[in-house]
C-alpha positions as CSV (number, residue, x, y, z in Angstrom):
1,X,-30.5,-38.8,50.1
2,X,-31.2,-35.4,51.9
3,X,-33.5,-33.3,49.9
4,X,-32.3,-30.1,51.6
5,X,-29.8,-27.8,49.8
6,X,-26.5,-26.5,51.1
7,X,-25.2,-23.1,51.0
8,X,-21.5,-23.1,51.3
9,X,-20.4,-20.0,53.1
10,X,-17.7,-18.7,55.4
11,X,-17.5,-14.9,55.8
12,X,-13.8,-15.1,55.5
13,X,-14.1,-15.6,51.5
14,X,-14.8,-11.9,51.4
15,X,-11.0,-11.8,52.0
16,X,-10.5,-12.7,48.3
17,X,-9.6,-9.0,47.5
18,X,-7.1,-7.9,45.0
19,X,-7.2,-4.3,46.3
20,X,-9.0,-1.0,45.5
21,X,-10.0,-0.6,41.8
22,X,-9.9,-4.2,41.0
23,X,-13.2,-5.3,39.2
24,X,-13.3,-8.5,41.4
25,X,-14.6,-6.5,44.3
26,X,-15.6,-8.9,47.3
27,X,-18.5,-6.6,48.2
28,X,-20.4,-8.6,45.5
29,X,-20.1,-11.7,47.7
30,X,-21.1,-9.9,50.9
31,X,-24.1,-8.2,49.2
32,X,-25.3,-11.5,47.8
33,X,-25.1,-13.2,51.1
34,X,-27.1,-10.4,52.7
35,X,-29.7,-10.6,49.9
36,X,-30.0,-14.4,50.4
37,X,-30.8,-13.6,54.1
38,X,-33.2,-10.7,53.3
39,X,-35.4,-13.2,51.5
40,X,-35.3,-15.7,54.3
41,X,-33.3,-18.3,52.1
42,X,-30.9,-18.9,54.9
43,X,-33.7,-20.7,56.7
44,X,-34.5,-22.9,53.5
45,X,-30.8,-24.1,53.2
46,X,-28.3,-25.7,55.3
47,X,-25.5,-23.0,55.6
48,X,-22.1,-24.8,55.8
49,X,-18.7,-23.6,56.2
50,X,-16.3,-26.2,54.8
51,X,-12.7,-26.5,55.7
52,X,-10.0,-25.0,53.3
53,X,-8.6,-27.3,50.6
54,X,-5.5,-28.9,51.8
55,X,-2.5,-29.5,49.7
56,X,-3.2,-32.9,48.9
57,X,-6.6,-31.8,47.5
58,X,-5.0,-28.8,45.6
59,X,-2.7,-31.3,44.0
60,X,-5.6,-33.0,42.4
61,X,-5.4,-30.3,39.9
62,X,-2.5,-27.9,40.6
63,X,1.3,-28.5,40.4
64,X,3.3,-28.5,43.6
65,X,5.6,-25.8,42.3
66,X,2.7,-23.6,41.6
67,X,1.1,-24.1,45.0
68,X,4.5,-23.2,46.5
69,X,4.7,-20.1,44.5
70,X,1.1,-18.9,45.7
71,X,2.2,-19.7,49.4
72,X,5.3,-17.6,48.7
73,X,3.4,-14.8,47.3
74,X,0.8,-15.0,50.0
75,X,3.5,-14.6,52.7
76,X,5.3,-11.8,50.8
77,X,3.4,-10.3,48.2
78,X,6.3,-8.2,46.9
79,X,8.1,-11.4,46.1
80,X,5.3,-12.8,43.6
81,X,6.7,-14.7,40.9
82,X,5.0,-13.3,37.8
83,X,6.0,-16.3,35.7
84,X,3.1,-18.0,37.5
85,X,0.7,-15.3,36.6
86,X,1.0,-13.8,40.3
87,X,1.7,-10.2,41.0
88,X,0.2,-9.2,37.6
89,X,-2.5,-6.6,36.8
90,X,-5.1,-9.3,36.7
91,X,-4.0,-11.3,39.7
92,X,-2.1,-8.9,42.2
93,X,-0.6,-10.7,45.1
94,X,-1.8,-10.0,48.6
95,X,-1.3,-11.2,52.0
96,X,-3.2,-14.3,52.9
97,X,-3.9,-15.0,49.2
98,X,-3.1,-18.8,49.5
99,X,-5.4,-19.2,52.6
100,X,-8.5,-17.5,51.1
101,X,-8.1,-19.1,47.8
102,X,-7.8,-22.5,49.4
103,X,-10.9,-21.7,51.5
104,X,-13.0,-20.7,48.4
105,X,-11.8,-24.0,46.8
106,X,-12.7,-26.0,49.9
107,X,-16.3,-24.7,49.7
108,X,-16.6,-26.1,46.3
109,X,-14.9,-29.5,47.2
110,X,-17.3,-29.7,50.2
111,X,-20.1,-29.0,48.1
112,X,-19.1,-31.8,45.8
113,X,-18.6,-34.3,48.8
114,X,-22.0,-33.4,50.2
115,X,-23.9,-34.0,46.9
116,X,-21.9,-37.2,46.0
117,X,-22.5,-38.7,49.4
118,X,-26.1,-37.9,49.7
119,X,-25.9,-35.3,52.4
120,X,-27.4,-32.7,50.2
121,X,-29.2,-32.7,46.9
122,X,-28.1,-29.4,45.7
123,X,-25.1,-27.3,46.9
124,X,-24.1,-23.9,46.0
125,X,-20.8,-21.9,46.4
126,X,-21.3,-18.6,44.7
127,X,-17.9,-17.4,46.0
128,X,-16.5,-20.2,43.6
129,X,-16.5,-20.7,39.8
130,X,-12.9,-19.5,39.5
131,X,-12.5,-21.2,36.2
132,X,-9.5,-19.6,34.6
133,X,-6.8,-20.8,37.1
134,X,-4.5,-23.4,35.3
135,X,-2.7,-26.4,36.8
136,X,0.5,-24.5,36.9
137,X,-0.7,-20.8,37.0
138,X,-3.2,-18.0,38.0
139,X,-5.1,-16.3,35.3
140,X,-8.0,-14.1,35.0
141,X,-8.6,-13.2,38.6
142,X,-8.4,-16.8,39.6
143,X,-5.8,-18.5,41.9
144,X,-7.0,-21.9,42.6
145,X,-9.5,-23.5,40.2
146,X,-12.3,-24.5,42.7
147,X,-14.4,-25.9,39.9
148,X,-11.8,-28.3,38.6
149,X,-11.0,-29.3,42.1
150,X,-14.6,-30.2,42.9
151,X,-14.8,-32.3,39.7
152,X,-11.6,-33.9,40.4
153,X,-12.7,-34.7,44.0
154,X,-15.9,-36.3,42.5
155,X,-13.8,-38.6,40.4
156,X,-11.7,-39.5,43.3
157,X,-14.7,-40.5,45.2
158,X,-15.7,-42.8,42.3
159,X,-17.8,-40.6,39.8
160,X,-17.5,-42.1,36.3
161,X,-19.3,-39.3,34.5
162,X,-19.5,-35.6,35.5
163,X,-20.8,-32.9,33.3
164,X,-19.6,-29.2,33.7
165,X,-21.6,-26.5,32.2
166,X,-20.2,-22.9,32.1
167,X,-22.3,-20.0,31.2
168,X,-19.9,-17.3,32.2
169,X,-19.2,-14.7,29.5
170,X,-15.6,-15.9,29.5
171,X,-14.4,-19.2,28.2
172,X,-14.1,-21.9,30.9
173,X,-10.4,-22.5,29.8
174,X,-9.0,-23.8,33.0
175,X,-11.6,-26.4,33.6
176,X,-11.4,-27.6,29.9
177,X,-7.6,-27.8,30.3
178,X,-7.8,-29.8,33.5
179,X,-9.8,-32.5,31.9
180,X,-8.8,-32.2,28.2
181,X,-7.6,-35.8,28.2
182,X,-10.4,-37.3,30.4
183,X,-13.5,-38.8,28.8
184,X,-15.2,-39.1,32.3
185,X,-15.7,-35.3,32.3
186,X,-17.8,-33.5,29.7
187,X,-17.1,-29.7,29.7
188,X,-19.5,-27.4,28.0
189,X,-18.8,-23.7,27.8
190,X,-21.1,-20.9,26.3
191,X,-19.1,-17.6,26.0
192,X,-18.5,-14.5,24.1
193,X,-16.4,-15.3,21.0
194,X,-12.7,-15.4,21.6
195,X,-12.0,-12.8,18.9
196,X,-13.4,-10.2,21.2
197,X,-12.9,-11.4,24.7
198,X,-10.3,-12.8,27.2
199,X,-9.0,-15.6,27.2
200,X,-9.2,-15.8,23.5
201,X,-9.9,-19.6,23.7
202,X,-13.0,-21.6,23.3
203,X,-13.4,-22.1,19.6
204,X,-15.9,-24.8,18.4
205,X,-12.9,-26.8,17.2
206,X,-11.6,-27.4,20.7
207,X,-13.3,-30.7,21.3
208,X,-10.8,-32.6,23.7
209,X,-7.7,-34.6,23.4
210,X,-7.4,-37.7,21.1
211,X,-8.2,-39.8,24.2
212,X,-11.3,-37.8,25.0
213,X,-12.7,-36.6,21.5
214,X,-16.0,-34.8,22.1
215,X,-15.5,-34.3,25.8
216,X,-15.0,-30.5,25.4
217,X,-17.8,-28.5,23.8
218,X,-17.6,-24.8,23.1
219,X,-20.2,-22.4,22.0
220,X,-18.5,-19.0,20.8
221,X,-21.3,-16.4,20.9
222,X,-21.1,-13.3,18.8
223,X,-20.7,-10.0,20.7
224,X,-24.1,-8.4,21.4
225,X,-25.9,-11.6,21.8
226,X,-29.0,-10.9,23.9
227,X,-31.7,-13.1,25.8
228,X,-33.4,-14.8,22.9
229,X,-30.1,-15.7,21.2
230,X,-28.4,-16.8,24.5
231,X,-31.3,-19.0,25.5
232,X,-31.6,-20.5,22.0
233,X,-27.8,-21.3,22.0
234,X,-28.0,-23.0,25.5
235,X,-31.1,-25.1,24.6
236,X,-29.7,-26.0,21.2
237,X,-26.6,-27.5,22.8
238,X,-26.6,-28.4,26.4
239,X,-29.9,-30.5,27.0
240,X,-29.0,-32.8,24.0
241,X,-25.4,-33.5,25.3
242,X,-26.5,-33.9,28.9
243,X,-29.2,-36.4,27.8
244,X,-26.7,-38.3,25.8
245,X,-23.8,-38.2,28.5
246,X,-26.1,-38.9,31.5
247,X,-23.8,-37.5,34.1
248,X,-23.8,-38.7,37.7
249,X,-23.4,-35.2,38.9
250,X,-24.0,-31.9,37.1
251,X,-21.7,-29.0,38.0
252,X,-22.5,-25.7,36.7
253,X,-20.7,-22.1,36.7
254,X,-23.0,-19.2,36.7
255,X,-20.9,-16.0,36.1
256,X,-23.2,-13.1,35.9
257,X,-21.0,-11.2,33.5
258,X,-23.0,-12.0,30.5
259,X,-25.4,-9.2,31.7
260,X,-25.8,-6.1,29.6
261,X,-24.6,-4.0,32.4
262,X,-21.3,-6.0,32.9
263,X,-18.4,-3.4,32.2
264,X,-15.9,-6.2,31.2
265,X,-17.8,-7.9,28.3
266,X,-20.1,-7.5,25.4
267,X,-23.0,-9.8,25.7
268,X,-26.5,-8.2,26.4
269,X,-28.2,-10.7,28.5
270,X,-30.6,-9.9,31.2
271,X,-31.0,-11.1,34.7
272,X,-34.3,-12.8,33.7
273,X,-32.5,-14.9,31.0
274,X,-29.8,-15.7,33.7
275,X,-32.5,-16.9,35.9
276,X,-34.1,-19.0,33.1
277,X,-30.8,-20.8,32.6
278,X,-30.4,-21.4,36.3
279,X,-33.9,-23.0,36.2
280,X,-32.8,-25.0,33.1
281,X,-29.7,-26.3,34.9
282,X,-31.7,-27.5,38.0
283,X,-34.2,-29.3,35.7
284,X,-31.4,-31.0,33.8
285,X,-29.8,-32.3,37.0
286,X,-33.1,-33.8,38.1
287,X,-33.8,-35.3,34.6
288,X,-30.4,-36.8,34.1
289,X,-28.3,-36.8,37.2
290,X,-30.6,-37.9,39.9
291,X,-30.9,-34.3,41.1
292,X,-27.2,-34.1,41.9
293,X,-26.2,-30.4,41.4
294,X,-23.2,-28.4,42.3
295,X,-23.8,-24.8,41.4
296,X,-21.0,-22.2,41.5
297,X,-20.6,-18.5,41.0
298,X,-18.0,-16.9,38.7
299,X,-17.5,-13.7,37.1
300,X,-19.7,-10.7,37.4
301,X,-18.4,-7.1,37.8
302,X,-21.8,-5.1,38.0
303,X,-21.4,-5.7,41.8
304,X,-24.5,-4.0,43.2
305,X,-27.1,-4.2,40.4
306,X,-26.5,-7.5,38.9
307,X,-24.4,-10.1,40.9
308,X,-26.4,-10.2,44.1
309,X,-29.7,-10.6,42.4
310,X,-28.5,-13.3,40.0
311,X,-26.9,-15.5,42.6
312,X,-29.7,-15.1,45.1
313,X,-32.1,-16.4,42.3
314,X,-29.5,-19.2,42.0
315,X,-29.6,-20.0,45.7
316,X,-33.5,-19.8,45.8
317,X,-33.7,-22.2,42.8
318,X,-31.6,-24.7,44.6
319,X,-33.4,-24.4,47.7
320,X,-36.7,-25.1,46.1
321,X,-38.0,-21.8,46.9
322,X,-37.5,-19.7,43.7
323,X,-37.9,-16.0,44.1
324,X,-40.5,-14.7,41.6
325,X,-38.9,-12.3,39.1
326,X,-41.3,-9.5,40.0
327,X,-40.6,-9.7,43.6
328,X,-39.7,-6.5,45.4
329,X,-36.2,-6.3,47.1
330,X,-36.5,-5.8,50.9
331,X,-35.8,-2.2,51.8
332,X,-33.3,-3.2,54.6
333,X,-30.9,-4.6,52.0
334,X,-31.3,-1.6,49.7
335,X,-30.3,0.6,52.6
336,X,-27.3,-1.6,53.4
337,X,-26.2,-1.5,49.7
338,X,-26.3,2.5,49.9
339,X,-24.4,2.4,53.2
340,X,-21.6,0.2,51.9
341,X,-21.3,1.5,48.3
342,X,-23.0,4.7,48.1
343,X,-24.9,3.3,45.1
344,X,-28.7,3.0,44.7
345,X,-29.9,-0.6,44.7
346,X,-32.4,-2.2,42.3
347,X,-35.9,-2.4,43.5
348,X,-37.0,-5.6,42.0
349,X,-35.5,-9.0,41.2
350,X,-36.1,-8.6,37.5
351,X,-35.0,-6.5,34.5
352,X,-38.5,-6.5,33.2
353,X,-38.1,-9.1,30.7
354,X,-39.8,-12.1,32.2
355,X,-40.9,-14.4,30.8
356,X,-38.1,-14.4,28.3
357,X,-39.0,-15.6,24.6
358,X,-36.7,-17.6,22.5
359,X,-37.1,-20.0,19.6
360,X,-36.2,-23.7,19.5
361,X,-33.4,-25.0,17.3
362,X,-35.5,-27.9,16.1
363,X,-37.9,-25.6,14.6
364,X,-35.4,-24.5,12.0
365,X,-32.4,-22.2,11.7
366,X,-31.2,-19.3,9.6
367,X,-27.7,-20.0,8.0
368,X,-27.2,-16.3,7.5
369,X,-27.8,-15.7,11.1
370,X,-24.6,-15.0,13.2
371,X,-26.0,-16.6,16.3
372,X,-27.3,-19.7,14.4
373,X,-23.9,-20.0,12.7
374,X,-22.2,-20.2,16.0
375,X,-24.5,-22.9,17.1
376,X,-24.1,-24.8,13.9
377,X,-20.3,-24.6,14.2
378,X,-20.4,-26.2,17.6
379,X,-22.8,-28.8,16.6
380,X,-20.8,-29.7,13.7
381,X,-17.5,-29.8,15.5
382,X,-18.6,-31.7,18.6
383,X,-21.8,-33.6,18.0
384,X,-20.6,-36.3,15.5
385,X,-17.7,-37.1,18.0
386,X,-20.4,-38.2,20.4
387,X,-22.4,-40.0,17.9
388,X,-25.0,-37.3,17.7
389,X,-26.4,-35.6,14.5
390,X,-25.1,-32.3,13.9
């Protein structure tokens, strides 16, 4: 197996553009790619542009009628069929929508193929992680569900156990839905509580269909959860499940919208805690999945201050050349940020909270604490279904 990481990238993915004023500004992708280069990480990874996902691949997850609706809206945005979630405020139709959505999906599928075939140990597609798209509809800024398609391709290639860990602030509902009845896929999502955030799903009681009980695990975090609580919840849930399931591949989604600066959500997580979870996912892949790791982007709407730094850390960790949190950001990138956005760029790769402190679950919990209540609800709902102690 090649030890080198792949970075999936085609400049055309920046055409995933819902228009002026939409939170999903593609400048976040362009700035991330430039920051990766500014740190010289493009020389540490193999940069690969995979082909767009074709119809037969898209059909691994999406219904034929929905694919047809996306194609029609892509050719004539004014004709978008809102019954498929297209042409809405969240998912405005735009010319070429099918092509660029297929291209992003193709990068994640290509990442999965490379890791499964041993062409790369790790593969990153930070343009991916579009986890809300459903088999028959667009949702939450997501047209095609590249994460689900990558997992479905792994199953098609012969994988028998794939674990998916989603740390976006929003519930990974589309991936959960795609594999709700499939015990070969373990989906774990840590997200802000559905009472306070879209898509209003991801309750602890959502544990998978009767044929796959315990294959879906949801941690609904109270609004305001910060670094210590977020890391405590992650480590109280994820490692034990991964150790039990022993996936052949670990697929992770790293939406940066848990950050305290994100305008669309209410968690209070720092860049430093996001980096700590990226490191933890990398280590879990090595401990339990022979190092096979597919890492995706996701949400994140602080497009200058947060997203590029978070995902550059992700690429660096995958490349085996982690960028130190205290590292200064190259001046050339900061100048490019100002030229593109008229915003001042951050100066360092940290929010000043490294190393992040958190307390272990096995050292005891407080039944009156809202974060501990959330963790306990998840453990009680899901762990016994997998033969684990709550």
